[in-house]
Backbone as XML, in Angstrom:
<?xml version="1.0"?>
<chain id="A" units="angstrom">
  <residue number="1" name="MET">
    <atom name="N" x="0.848" y="-1.184" z="0.000"/>
    <atom name="CA" x="0.000" y="0.000" z="0.000"/>
    <atom name="C" x="0.885" y="1.236" z="0.000"/>
  </residue>
  <residue number="2" name="HIS">
    <atom name="N" x="0.683" y="2.067" z="-0.964"/>
    <atom name="CA" x="1.538" y="3.230" z="-1.162"/>
    <atom name="C" x="1.272" y="4.365" z="-0.190"/>
  </residue>
  <residue number="3" name="ILE">
    <atom name="N" x="0.143" y="4.349" z="0.465"/>
    <atom name="CA" x="-0.220" y="5.475" z="1.331"/>
    <atom name="C" x="0.435" y="5.395" z="2.712"/>
  </residue>
  <residue number="4" name="LYS">
    <atom name="N" x="1.039" y="4.280" z="3.041"/>
    <atom name="CA" x="1.544" y="4.071" z="4.398"/>
    <atom name="C" x="2.349" y="5.252" z="4.926"/>
  </residue>
  <residue number="5" name="ASN">
    <atom name="N" x="3.232" y="5.829" z="4.128"/>
    <atom name="CA" x="4.045" y="6.944" z="4.592"/>
    <atom name="C" x="3.789" y="8.208" z="3.782"/>
  </residue>
  <residue number="6" name="ASN">
    <atom name="N" x="2.579" y="8.367" z="3.264"/>
    <atom name="CA" x="2.299" y="9.501" z="2.411"/>
    <atom name="C" x="1.151" y="10.337" z="2.980"/>
  </residue>
  <residue number="7" name="CYS">
    <atom name="N" x="1.503" y="11.327" z="3.780"/>
    <atom name="CA" x="0.495" y="12.177" z="4.420"/>
    <atom name="C" x="-0.277" y="13.017" z="3.408"/>
  </residue>
  <residue number="8" name="ARG">
    <atom name="N" x="0.373" y="13.461" z="2.369"/>
    <atom name="CA" x="-0.317" y="14.281" z="1.362"/>
    <atom name="C" x="-1.467" y="13.499" z="0.744"/>
  </residue>
  <residue number="9" name="LYS">
    <atom name="N" x="-1.226" y="12.249" z="0.373"/>
    <atom name="CA" x="-2.280" y="11.419" z="-0.208"/>
    <atom name="C" x="-3.375" y="11.151" z="0.827"/>
  </residue>
  <residue number="10" name="ALA">
    <atom name="N" x="-2.970" y="10.929" z="2.076"/>
    <atom name="CA" x="-3.946" y="10.669" z="3.133"/>
    <atom name="C" x="-4.874" y="11.864" z="3.322"/>
  </residue>
  <residue number="11" name="THR">
    <atom name="N" x="-4.321" y="13.075" z="3.337"/>
    <atom name="CA" x="-5.177" y="14.253" z="3.526"/>
    <atom name="C" x="-6.124" y="14.444" z="2.347"/>
  </residue>
  <residue number="12" name="MET">
    <atom name="N" x="-5.690" y="14.107" z="1.153"/>
    <atom name="CA" x="-6.589" y="14.200" z="-0.002"/>
    <atom name="C" x="-7.757" y="13.218" z="0.140"/>
  </residue>
  <residue number="13" name="ILE">
    <atom name="N" x="-7.462" y="12.018" z="0.607"/>
    <atom name="CA" x="-8.524" y="11.023" z="0.804"/>
    <atom name="C" x="-9.456" y="11.462" z="1.927"/>
  </residue>
  <residue number="14" name="ILE">
    <atom name="N" x="-8.899" y="12.044" z="2.977"/>
    <atom name="CA" x="-9.720" y="12.545" z="4.085"/>
    <atom name="C" x="-10.705" y="13.585" z="3.570"/>
  </residue>
  <residue number="15" name="GLU">
    <atom name="N" x="-10.223" y="14.514" z="2.758"/>
    <atom name="CA" x="-11.100" y="15.560" z="2.223"/>
    <atom name="C" x="-12.124" y="14.989" z="1.253"/>
  </residue>
  <residue number="16" name="LYS">
    <atom name="N" x="-11.717" y="14.064" z="0.406"/>
    <atom name="CA" x="-12.665" y="13.464" z="-0.534"/>
    <atom name="C" x="-13.759" y="12.723" z="0.220"/>
  </residue>
  <residue number="17" name="ARG">
    <atom name="N" x="-13.377" y="12.055" z="1.300"/>
    <atom name="CA" x="-14.330" y="11.305" z="2.117"/>
    <atom name="C" x="-15.414" y="12.209" z="2.693"/>
  </residue>
  <residue number="18" name="GLU">
    <atom name="N" x="-15.094" y="13.470" z="2.932"/>
    <atom name="CA" x="-16.066" y="14.414" z="3.492"/>
    <atom name="C" x="-17.153" y="14.801" z="2.483"/>
  </residue>
  <residue number="19" name="VAL">
    <atom name="N" x="-16.850" y="14.742" z="1.189"/>
    <atom name="CA" x="-17.819" y="15.196" z="0.188"/>
    <atom name="C" x="-18.345" y="14.085" z="-0.711"/>
  </residue>
  <residue number="20" name="ASP">
    <atom name="N" x="-17.712" y="12.927" z="-0.677"/>
    <atom name="CA" x="-18.089" y="11.850" z="-1.585"/>
    <atom name="C" x="-17.732" y="10.520" z="-0.933"/>
  </residue>
  <residue number="21" name="SER">
    <atom name="N" x="-18.252" y="9.451" z="-1.479"/>
    <atom name="CA" x="-17.877" y="8.144" z="-0.949"/>
    <atom name="C" x="-16.528" y="7.736" z="-1.542"/>
  </residue>
  <residue number="22" name="ILE">
    <atom name="N" x="-15.788" y="6.955" z="-0.786"/>
    <atom name="CA" x="-14.500" y="6.463" z="-1.266"/>
    <atom name="C" x="-14.551" y="4.944" z="-1.304"/>
  </residue>
  <residue number="23" name="SER">
    <atom name="N" x="-13.718" y="4.368" z="-2.139"/>
    <atom name="CA" x="-13.723" y="2.913" z="-2.325"/>
    <atom name="C" x="-13.258" y="2.199" z="-1.065"/>
  </residue>
  <residue number="24" name="LEU">
    <atom name="N" x="-13.563" y="0.927" z="-1.002"/>
    <atom name="CA" x="-13.139" y="0.102" z="0.122"/>
    <atom name="C" x="-11.615" y="0.085" z="0.226"/>
  </residue>
  <residue number="25" name="LEU">
    <atom name="N" x="-10.932" y="0.021" z="-0.900"/>
    <atom name="CA" x="-9.471" y="0.032" z="-0.885"/>
    <atom name="C" x="-8.935" y="1.337" z="-0.299"/>
  </residue>
  <residue number="26" name="LYS">
    <atom name="N" x="-9.509" y="2.471" z="-0.700"/>
    <atom name="CA" x="-9.075" y="3.768" z="-0.165"/>
    <atom name="C" x="-9.350" y="3.848" z="1.337"/>
  </residue>
  <residue number="27" name="ARG">
    <atom name="N" x="-10.505" y="3.330" z="1.773"/>
    <atom name="CA" x="-10.812" y="3.337" z="3.206"/>
    <atom name="C" x="-9.809" y="2.497" z="3.986"/>
  </residue>
  <residue number="28" name="LEU">
    <atom name="N" x="-9.440" y="1.362" z="3.426"/>
    <atom name="CA" x="-8.465" y="0.497" z="4.077"/>
    <atom name="C" x="-7.086" y="1.162" z="4.117"/>
  </residue>
  <residue number="29" name="GLU">
    <atom name="N" x="-6.658" y="1.728" z="3.004"/>
    <atom name="CA" x="-5.375" y="2.435" z="2.955"/>
    <atom name="C" x="-5.339" y="3.560" z="3.987"/>
  </residue>
  <residue number="30" name="LEU">
    <atom name="N" x="-6.427" y="4.315" z="4.053"/>
    <atom name="CA" x="-6.490" y="5.428" z="4.990"/>
    <atom name="C" x="-6.455" y="4.926" z="6.440"/>
  </residue>
  <residue number="31" name="ALA">
    <atom name="N" x="-7.181" y="3.867" z="6.719"/>
    <atom name="CA" x="-7.189" y="3.316" z="8.075"/>
    <atom name="C" x="-5.788" y="2.864" z="8.490"/>
  </residue>
  <residue number="32" name="VAL">
    <atom name="N" x="-5.068" y="2.231" z="7.579"/>
    <atom name="CA" x="-3.701" y="1.799" z="7.870"/>
    <atom name="C" x="-2.822" y="3.011" z="8.139"/>
  </residue>
  <residue number="33" name="HIS">
    <atom name="N" x="-2.943" y="4.036" z="7.307"/>
    <atom name="CA" x="-2.129" y="5.244" z="7.489"/>
    <atom name="C" x="-2.463" y="5.923" z="8.815"/>
  </residue>
  <residue number="34" name="LEU">
    <atom name="N" x="-3.746" y="6.087" z="9.095"/>
    <atom name="CA" x="-4.148" y="6.772" z="10.326"/>
    <atom name="C" x="-3.734" y="6.001" z="11.586"/>
  </residue>
  <residue number="35" name="SER">
    <atom name="N" x="-3.637" y="4.687" z="11.475"/>
    <atom name="CA" x="-3.226" y="3.902" z="12.641"/>
    <atom name="C" x="-1.782" y="4.196" z="13.047"/>
  </residue>
  <residue number="36" name="GLY">
    <atom name="N" x="-0.997" y="4.731" z="12.119"/>
    <atom name="CA" x="0.389" y="5.012" z="12.444"/>
    <atom name="C" x="0.793" y="6.464" z="12.324"/>
  </residue>
  <residue number="37" name="CYS">
    <atom name="N" x="-0.151" y="7.346" z="12.050"/>
    <atom name="CA" x="0.193" y="8.754" z="11.834"/>
    <atom name="C" x="-0.681" y="9.653" z="12.710"/>
  </residue>
  <residue number="38" name="LYS">
    <atom name="N" x="-0.104" y="10.128" z="13.782"/>
    <atom name="CA" x="-0.825" y="10.974" z="14.734"/>
    <atom name="C" x="-1.277" y="12.288" z="14.084"/>
  </residue>
  <residue number="39" name="GLU">
    <atom name="N" x="-0.425" y="12.876" z="13.258"/>
    <atom name="CA" x="-0.744" y="14.159" z="12.643"/>
    <atom name="C" x="-1.947" y="14.059" z="11.710"/>
  </residue>
  <residue number="40" name="CYS">
    <atom name="N" x="-1.992" y="13.020" z="10.902"/>
    <atom name="CA" x="-3.128" y="12.861" z="9.990"/>
    <atom name="C" x="-4.412" y="12.513" z="10.743"/>
  </residue>
  <residue number="41" name="THR">
    <atom name="N" x="-4.283" y="11.811" z="11.856"/>
    <atom name="CA" x="-5.450" y="11.508" z="12.680"/>
    <atom name="C" x="-6.032" y="12.797" z="13.240"/>
  </residue>
  <residue number="42" name="ILE">
    <atom name="N" x="-5.172" y="13.677" z="13.719"/>
    <atom name="CA" x="-5.619" y="14.977" z="14.222"/>
    <atom name="C" x="-6.244" y="15.779" z="13.087"/>
  </residue>
  <residue number="43" name="TYR">
    <atom name="N" x="-5.594" y="15.768" z="11.920"/>
    <atom name="CA" x="-6.119" y="16.483" z="10.757"/>
    <atom name="C" x="-7.517" y="15.981" z="10.394"/>
  </residue>
  <residue number="44" name="ALA">
    <atom name="N" x="-7.710" y="14.674" z="10.419"/>
    <atom name="CA" x="-9.011" y="14.102" z="10.058"/>
    <atom name="C" x="-10.101" y="14.579" z="11.012"/>
  </residue>
  <residue number="45" name="VAL">
    <atom name="N" x="-9.803" y="14.610" z="12.300"/>
    <atom name="CA" x="-10.777" y="15.070" z="13.302"/>
    <atom name="C" x="-11.084" y="16.553" z="13.080"/>
  </residue>
  <residue number="46" name="GLN">
    <atom name="N" x="-10.046" y="17.360" z="12.903"/>
    <atom name="CA" x="-10.251" y="18.790" z="12.716"/>
    <atom name="C" x="-10.998" y="19.083" z="11.416"/>
  </residue>
  <residue number="47" name="SER">
    <atom name="N" x="-10.702" y="18.336" z="10.367"/>
    <atom name="CA" x="-11.380" y="18.528" z="9.092"/>
    <atom name="C" x="-12.870" y="18.236" z="9.220"/>
  </residue>
  <residue number="48" name="ARG">
    <atom name="N" x="-13.193" y="17.143" z="9.888"/>
    <atom name="CA" x="-14.602" y="16.783" z="10.086"/>
    <atom name="C" x="-15.328" y="17.844" z="10.915"/>
  </residue>
  <residue number="49" name="GLN">
    <atom name="N" x="-14.681" y="18.321" z="11.994"/>
    <atom name="CA" x="-15.293" y="19.350" z="12.844"/>
    <atom name="C" x="-15.526" y="20.635" z="12.058"/>
  </residue>
  <residue number="50" name="LEU">
    <atom name="N" x="-14.542" y="21.051" z="11.290"/>
    <atom name="CA" x="-14.677" y="22.276" z="10.507"/>
    <atom name="C" x="-15.794" y="22.138" z="9.474"/>
  </residue>
  <residue number="51" name="ASN">
    <atom name="N" x="-15.859" y="21.008" z="8.802"/>
    <atom name="CA" x="-16.917" y="20.794" z="7.817"/>
    <atom name="C" x="-18.301" y="20.805" z="8.465"/>
  </residue>
  <residue number="52" name="GLU">
    <atom name="N" x="-18.422" y="20.226" z="9.653"/>
    <atom name="CA" x="-19.707" y="20.240" z="10.354"/>
    <atom name="C" x="-20.115" y="21.661" z="10.723"/>
  </residue>
  <residue number="53" name="VAL">
    <atom name="N" x="-19.183" y="22.442" z="11.226"/>
    <atom name="CA" x="-19.474" y="23.827" z="11.599"/>
    <atom name="C" x="-19.882" y="24.629" z="10.372"/>
  </residue>
  <residue number="54" name="LEU">
    <atom name="N" x="-19.140" y="24.469" z="9.294"/>
    <atom name="CA" x="-19.464" y="25.219" z="8.075"/>
    <atom name="C" x="-20.817" y="24.810" z="7.510"/>
  </residue>
  <residue number="55" name="ARG">
    <atom name="N" x="-21.121" y="23.508" z="7.532"/>
    <atom name="CA" x="-22.434" y="23.061" z="7.059"/>
    <atom name="C" x="-23.546" y="23.684" z="7.889"/>
  </residue>
  <residue number="56" name="ASP">
    <atom name="N" x="-23.374" y="23.681" z="9.210"/>
    <atom name="CA" x="-24.383" y="24.267" z="10.094"/>
    <atom name="C" x="-24.567" y="25.751" z="9.812"/>
  </residue>
  <residue number="57" name="ILE">
    <atom name="N" x="-23.473" y="26.456" z="9.635"/>
    <atom name="CA" x="-23.543" y="27.903" z="9.378"/>
    <atom name="C" x="-24.260" y="28.171" z="8.073"/>
  </residue>
  <residue number="58" name="PHE">
    <atom name="N" x="-23.916" y="27.452" z="7.016"/>
    <atom name="CA" x="-24.543" y="27.698" z="5.728"/>
    <atom name="C" x="-25.998" y="27.260" z="5.709"/>
  </residue>
  <residue number="59" name="LEU">
    <atom name="N" x="-26.350" y="26.229" z="6.470"/>
    <atom name="CA" x="-27.747" y="25.816" z="6.535"/>
    <atom name="C" x="-28.591" y="26.828" z="7.294"/>
  </residue>
  <residue number="60" name="GLN">
    <atom name="N" x="-27.987" y="27.525" z="8.252"/>
    <atom name="CA" x="-28.710" y="28.518" z="9.044"/>
    <atom name="C" x="-28.856" y="29.852" z="8.305"/>
  </residue>
  <residue number="61" name="SER">
    <atom name="N" x="-27.948" y="30.125" z="7.381"/>
    <atom name="CA" x="-28.006" y="31.422" z="6.695"/>
    <atom name="C" x="-29.180" y="31.439" z="5.721"/>
  </residue>
  <residue number="62" name="THR">
    <atom name="N" x="-29.677" y="32.621" z="5.457"/>
    <atom name="CA" x="-30.799" y="32.759" z="4.534"/>
    <atom name="C" x="-30.278" y="33.055" z="3.134"/>
  </residue>
  <residue number="63" name="ILE">
    <atom name="N" x="-31.116" y="32.826" z="2.142"/>
    <atom name="CA" x="-30.735" y="33.070" z="0.757"/>
    <atom name="C" x="-30.485" y="34.558" z="0.525"/>
  </residue>
  <residue number="64" name="SER">
    <atom name="N" x="-31.200" y="35.425" z="1.235"/>
    <atom name="CA" x="-31.020" y="36.866" z="1.040"/>
    <atom name="C" x="-29.686" y="37.361" z="1.582"/>
  </residue>
  <residue number="65" name="GLU">
    <atom name="N" x="-29.005" y="36.532" z="2.362"/>
    <atom name="CA" x="-27.712" y="36.920" z="2.929"/>
    <atom name="C" x="-26.627" y="35.985" z="2.389"/>
  </residue>
  <residue number="66" name="PRO">
    <atom name="N" x="-26.086" y="36.301" z="1.185"/>
    <atom name="CA" x="-25.059" y="35.421" z="0.628"/>
    <atom name="C" x="-23.780" y="35.473" z="1.450"/>
  </residue>
  <residue number="67" name="GLY">
    <atom name="N" x="-23.096" y="34.346" z="1.517"/>
    <atom name="CA" x="-21.845" y="34.298" z="2.257"/>
    <atom name="C" x="-22.073" y="34.294" z="3.754"/>
  </residue>
  <residue number="68" name="LEU">
    <atom name="N" x="-21.021" y="34.568" z="4.478"/>
    <atom name="CA" x="-21.104" y="34.596" z="5.932"/>
    <atom name="C" x="-21.359" y="36.009" z="6.424"/>
  </residue>
  <residue number="69" name="GLY">
    <atom name="N" x="-22.352" y="36.158" z="7.285"/>
    <atom name="CA" x="-22.603" y="37.452" z="7.908"/>
    <atom name="C" x="-21.632" y="37.670" z="9.046"/>
  </residue>
  <residue number="70" name="ARG">
    <atom name="N" x="-21.674" y="38.846" z="9.625"/>
    <atom name="CA" x="-20.757" y="39.171" z="10.724"/>
    <atom name="C" x="-20.931" y="38.245" z="11.917"/>
  </residue>
  <residue number="71" name="ALA">
    <atom name="N" x="-22.178" y="37.941" z="12.242"/>
    <atom name="CA" x="-22.438" y="37.068" z="13.394"/>
    <atom name="C" x="-21.880" y="35.671" z="13.136"/>
  </residue>
  <residue number="72" name="ALA">
    <atom name="N" x="-22.061" y="35.163" z="11.926"/>
    <atom name="CA" x="-21.554" y="33.832" z="11.592"/>
    <atom name="C" x="-20.031" y="33.812" z="11.625"/>
  </residue>
  <residue number="73" name="LYS">
    <atom name="N" x="-19.407" y="34.861" z="11.117"/>
    <atom name="CA" x="-17.948" y="34.946" z="11.139"/>
    <atom name="C" x="-17.432" y="34.987" z="12.578"/>
  </residue>
  <residue number="74" name="LYS">
    <atom name="N" x="-18.113" y="35.746" z="13.419"/>
    <atom name="CA" x="-17.710" y="35.841" z="14.814"/>
    <atom name="C" x="-17.865" y="34.483" z="15.503"/>
  </residue>
  <residue number="75" name="GLN">
    <atom name="N" x="-18.966" y="33.798" z="15.226"/>
    <atom name="CA" x="-19.209" y="32.478" z="15.810"/>
    <atom name="C" x="-18.139" y="31.490" z="15.347"/>
  </residue>
  <residue number="76" name="LEU">
    <atom name="N" x="-17.808" y="31.496" z="14.073"/>
    <atom name="CA" x="-16.791" y="30.609" z="13.538"/>
    <atom name="C" x="-15.433" y="30.900" z="14.168"/>
  </residue>
  <residue number="77" name="GLN">
    <atom name="N" x="-15.087" y="32.184" z="14.301"/>
    <atom name="CA" x="-13.810" y="32.549" z="14.912"/>
    <atom name="C" x="-13.757" y="32.087" z="16.361"/>
  </residue>
  <residue number="78" name="GLN">
    <atom name="N" x="-14.870" y="32.208" z="17.077"/>
    <atom name="CA" x="-14.904" y="31.767" z="18.473"/>
    <atom name="C" x="-14.720" y="30.255" z="18.575"/>
  </residue>
  <residue number="79" name="LEU">
    <atom name="N" x="-15.356" y="29.507" z="17.688"/>
    <atom name="CA" x="-15.195" y="28.052" z="17.686"/>
    <atom name="C" x="-13.749" y="27.661" z="17.399"/>
  </residue>
  <residue number="80" name="ILE">
    <atom name="N" x="-13.124" y="28.342" z="16.462"/>
    <atom name="CA" x="-11.720" y="28.071" z="16.135"/>
    <atom name="C" x="-10.837" y="28.383" z="17.336"/>
  </residue>
  <residue number="81" name="ASN">
    <atom name="N" x="-11.058" y="29.541" z="17.956"/>
    <atom name="CA" x="-10.270" y="29.926" z="19.129"/>
    <atom name="C" x="-10.437" y="28.916" z="20.266"/>
  </residue>
  <residue number="82" name="ASP">
    <atom name="N" x="-11.668" y="28.461" z="20.486"/>
    <atom name="CA" x="-11.924" y="27.479" z="21.543"/>
    <atom name="C" x="-11.177" y="26.174" z="21.266"/>
  </residue>
  <residue number="83" name="GLU">
    <atom name="N" x="-11.201" y="25.732" z="20.006"/>
    <atom name="CA" x="-10.514" y="24.488" z="19.643"/>
    <atom name="C" x="-9.003" y="24.639" z="19.841"/>
  </residue>
  <residue number="84" name="LEU">
    <atom name="N" x="-8.468" y="25.803" z="19.490"/>
    <atom name="CA" x="-7.032" y="26.013" z="19.638"/>
    <atom name="C" x="-6.609" y="26.030" z="21.111"/>
  </residue>
  <residue number="85" name="LYS">
    <atom name="N" x="-7.470" y="26.573" z="21.966"/>
    <atom name="CA" x="-7.182" y="26.605" z="23.409"/>
    <atom name="C" x="-7.183" y="25.197" z="23.998"/>
  </residue>
  <residue number="86" name="ASN">
    <atom name="N" x="-7.999" y="24.300" z="23.413"/>
    <atom name="CA" x="-8.111" y="22.940" z="23.942"/>
    <atom name="C" x="-6.978" y="22.032" z="23.484"/>
  </residue>
  <residue number="87" name="LYS">
    <atom name="N" x="-6.106" y="22.498" z="22.652"/>
    <atom name="CA" x="-5.003" y="21.655" z="22.144"/>
    <atom name="C" x="-3.811" y="21.738" z="23.046"/>
  </residue>
</chain>
């Protein structure tokens, strides 16, 4: 498996997994990589959390307000700051 020591490929699979399904082989490769790579494991958790927050923000926003409003930006910044303090 080529992904064993390839963090760049692992992060690409992590991101693809967030928006689309990935093959069984890719899931297995990623699981093997994550079992031995602390940094990519942390990245996967943070990526999932960020995607969840962004989905929630965009689902809450109205069509008349394109993009992020000031309140949403402030909320997102606070969530990021809180996560950084917990590390």
